N, C-alpha and C positions, 0 to 999 in steps of 0.2 A: 697308326689307324685312324679315320677320319672317325668323332665320335657322332656323326649322324649313322654310320653305320653299324654301330657295337648294338647288339642284342643282347636284352638283360635276360639273365641265366639266371634264377635264386638259386642259393648254393654252389654257382657254379656249374649248377645241372647240365650234362651233356656237351660240355667246355672241353676242348683238350688244351690244356697249358703246358705239355710239355712232351719231347718224342724220349723214347726211353728202350734200352736194350735187357733193363733188370727185372722187368713181370711183364705178364702180359694176361690182365682176365676178361673172361667170355662167359659173363652170367648167363646167357641161353644157352650153352653148351656146356655148362659147368666144368670148367678149363682153367687152369692155373697154371702158369710156365712161368719158371724160375731161368731167367735166362738159357732160354733153348729147351732145359728141363722140363717135363710134364713133373708138377708135384709128387705125382705117384711112383716117377720113375727114381726122383732124389732123396724125398725125404728119407723113406728108411733105409738107405743106403748109406749116403753120404755121412762122415763126421761132418761138426758146425764148422771145422776150420776148413773146409773142402770148403765148402758152401761160400764161408765168406770170403776166400779165396776166387771161387768163381767169380762173384760177386762186383767185387772189383780190378780182376783181372780178364773176366770176362773166357777164361775157359779153367779148366780143372790144374790143378799142380800136379808136376811127378814127386816123386819122395822127400828129393829135395828141397824143394821149395816148401811143401808141406812140411817138412821139418823148421824148416826156420822161421815159418810164420807161427807153428806151435812155440817153437822158443821165445821169438816177438812178445806172444799173448805173457808166456811166461813171467818174464824178463819185467811186464808193465803191470802186473797185478795192485802192486803197493800204494796203496791212497796216503794223500797229503793229510799233513799232520790235522788241516785246519775241516777236512770233508770226514774225521774222522769225531772233530769235537761240533762236528755239525749232529753227526747222526750220532754222540752221546746225548748231547739236550732234545735233540727231537722225539728220542727214545723215554727221556723224563717226563716229556710232554704227551707223550703214547701219540702222537703225530700216527694218522696215515703213512700206508708204507709209500705211497705215493707219494707223497709229498715228503716226505725223506729223501726219496730217490731224485726228486725235482731241486730241492735244497741243496745236496750234495752232489750232485753233477755239475752243479753251476760254480763248483769249489774247485774244480778238475783245473780251471784255465792259470792256476797260480803256478803247476808245470809242465802243464802240456805247451810244447813248443808250435805258435803258431803259425810259424812260418812254413812249418812242416808238416802237410797236408794228411802225408800217409802217415807216420806217427802220431798225430792228434786221434785217428781215425783209431790205429791200431793201440792207443790207451784209453781211448772210448770204449770200445767193444771191450778188451781184458777188463777193466774195471766197474761195467753195470752188475757183473754179478757179484762182483766182491761188496761193494756198495749196499746190493740187496740182503746177502746172507749176515752181512754183518751187523746192520740195522737190525735184521729179525731174532738175533743174539742179542743185543743189548735190549732190545723191546723186552725179551725174557729173562732179564737179569743175569745174559752170560757175557762172558767174551766173545769177540771175534772170534775167529779162527782163521791163521795163517792159511794161505794157499798153496798146496802140494803140487810144485813145480813139474812133477812126475807123472803129474794127472791131465787128463784135456778138459777141453772149458767146459764140456755139460756135468763132467763125473766132480770136476772141482766144483759145482754150485753146489751140486748136491753134497759134496763134501764140508763145502764150509759152514753150509746149515745146520747141518745134524752132526759133524765133528765127527764121523764115523764112513768110510771110503765104502762107496756105495757098490751093490751087487752090476754086474756086465748086464742085468738086461735093466734095470733101472736106471744104469745110464743110456744104456740105448734108447728107452722109452722117451728118456727129458732128451734128445740129440734129434729125437724122431720130430718132436714139437720145437726145438728151434728152431730145425730148420723148414718146415711146417708155416713156419707164422713169419718166417726170416723179412717177405714182402707182399707187397699185394695191392699194384698199382699205387695210380697217386690217393691213397688216404689222406682223411685229416691231417694226420700228426706227420706223414711224407712230406706231404705240399708246401705246411709250416717249415719244412727243416731247407725246403729246395727255394720257399720264397726269403728266408732271413743269410741265408749264403749267397743267394743270388745277389746282395748288396756287398759283398766284399765283406762281410763278418766273419769269423771266425768260425770253427764246427762246434768248439764247446757251445756257443752261444746258440750254434742253430739244431743240434741236438738237445738241449735243454730246452728252446723253443716246443720240439717236437714231443718232448715229455710233458709240456703241458698242454698241449692239444690230447693225449692221450692219458692223461688224468680225467678226461671228461669222460661223464657215464655214458654217453651217446656212441663213444669210439672204445673206450678198452674197459669198461664196467660190468661187461656179460656175462660172464660165466661164469661166475660165481653165483646168482638167481640161478643158470640151470641147473646148477646139483642141490640150490637148497628146495626146489619142487621136487625130486628126485623122493627128498630126505621127508619132505611132507608129505609124501605118497605112506615113504614108510611100507609098506605090504604092498606085495602085486593085488591081494583083493580090491585094496582101495583104489585103484590106479584108475579106473575108469571112472567109479562117481566123482571121484576128486577132478579130474579132469574135464570132464562135463559139464561141473559146476563152475570151471573155471569161465569153459567158453563160450556157456547162457549167461556167465555177466560180462561180455566182450572182453576176458583180460586175454592178451597174450602169453600162450606158451613158449618162454623162455628155453632156447637155443635150436628154436626151430625159425625156420625162413630166413629169407637175409634179403637185402638191399639191394645189391646186385645180383646174386643167384637165381633163376629161377627155376632152377633145379637141383640136384642134390648137392651141396657141397661140397669139392673133390677133397677140399680139407679134410672136413669131417669122415671120408671113406679112410684117409693115413691113416688118421688119429684112431679110429675105430679099430685095426687093424692093430695099431702098436698098443692099443689099450688093452685088448682081448690076451694079448702074450704079456704084458705087466699082471694081468691080474690072476692070469694063469699061475705065475709065481708067486703070490700072496695068497693071505689068510681070507680074505675079505672078501671072499665070490658071494657071497650073496648080496653084497652092493651092487656089484658087476650086473648079475642075473636081475638084479629089481631093475636099474639103470635100462636093461636091454627091451625087460619088459614095458616100461614107461613109454620109454621109444616107440616101440611096435603100438601100443592103446593111442598114443600121441600121435601119429602120423593116420592112425586109421581115423579118429575123432576129425584131425584137421580136412580130411578129404569129407568126412558125413558135413562136416558146418562151414567148412569154407572152398567147396567142389568147385575146380580148377583153378586157386590159387597158387599149386603145386607148391606148398609150405614144407618142404623139406628140410632135415638135422642139417644143423647146421656146425660150425667147427666149436661153438661156444659149448655145444653138450659133450663134447668127448674132451674138451680143453678140461672141462671141470672135472671129467672122471677122471683123464691119464693124469691131472697132477694133484688133484684127492689121495690114486694111489701111488703117490710118489710121497705122499707124505704133507704135503703142502697144505696152509689153511687157507682160505681163496681170497682174503688180503693179499696174500702173492699172488695172485693169481694173473694180476692185471702189470704189476714189475717185473714178473718173469716174461712178462710178453713183451715189456721192455728190453729184456736182456735180449731176448731174439733181438726183437725191431731194429734195435740201433745199428746193428752190421748193415741193416737194407738202409738207414738213413742216414749214415755216413758214406752209403754207395751213394745214392743218390744224390747227395751236396760233391761229391766229387765230380759225378754226372753233369751238375749244374753248371759247374763252374770253368766246364771245358765248352758251353756252349755261351758263353762271355756277357749275357744277355739278365738283368734287371729284371725280377717278374712284378710288372706294373697295372693290373687290370683296370680298366676304368669303370665307374659308379656312374646312377644314373638320378638327379639331382628332383628328389620331388619335395622342398618343403616351400615355403613361399617365399615370393620378389618382391622387389621395388619396396624396400622396406625403406624409412626416413628416421633417421636419429630422432628421440625424443629427451630433454633435458628431464636430470631424473627428476627433480621437483616440480614438474609439468606432467609427471607418469602418475595414470591412475587406475587402482586396484590391483597392481601388477604385483604377481605373488612374491 
């Protein structure tokens, strides 16, 4: 493209940089489509393995192919020794969980075959929950739990975190979350992965870069504060006064509003149903009822203070409630997001490689021109 035809778009806002069959996000209508399926149709019904197969192959698997995929994941969950050593050292330093995931991910290139893209993708997806669970147990002063080859992907993650086989409703709740978060258009981490792999770098490098992008608080760090707000309210009677004070100070209510969705986030509806089912089987119904009350008050006050803005509940609110209900601390919310999104990252990498084109946007120079060299001894006042 002629540079004179290029248009500057801050943050690449509104720029279409890829064509994809993997997901479609319509913020005006509040729609998310995953490989042809509305997220509401897919997330609560499919297993994570079925969604993974769908992303990689553009069709749902039959029973034979689904079993082959499950066995393939089970066979690739063992971490290289270097990864475990990194995790132990990170645990001694009490590094944030996302830091540990980033460091351990980069070690996977030691035994992931770089020439076999599907093999690399399979190993990455299989090992992400193992890394997160192993690190968290090490942080708690406990040894990692070996994965159970008989358990599915979601159930295995919960098992490796706690050492106890999860109840069916717990595994279903996590599986619904993983399916909901698996892909979401050309977001920052997905774009990062596509840029890296477009240079013909390997999948481990691309996914490691994606983790680095996700680690930033503007991308993957919001679910924890959404739940913190509920805890700070503490009692239903305090909700209105607490939220009014925040709004009058000009503060944002975490878990409400979204950069893309101008109406209710469709993922919030999916996770709201999953959370309702989960908390119906758990003892902490008081927290669930408090969260529902806070949501209702927040929506009413947002309409009062910011009329016409359509600031609805987003995926962060119910992500926090659901993962907390599964016994996860808030520090694991972002790494668990990565456990899901690595499926989308790898699918985007495979798709990007099909295009055969390197991602190479242009930049607009705004600096000084026509400078002339001045020898060091003649420079005055240089900092």
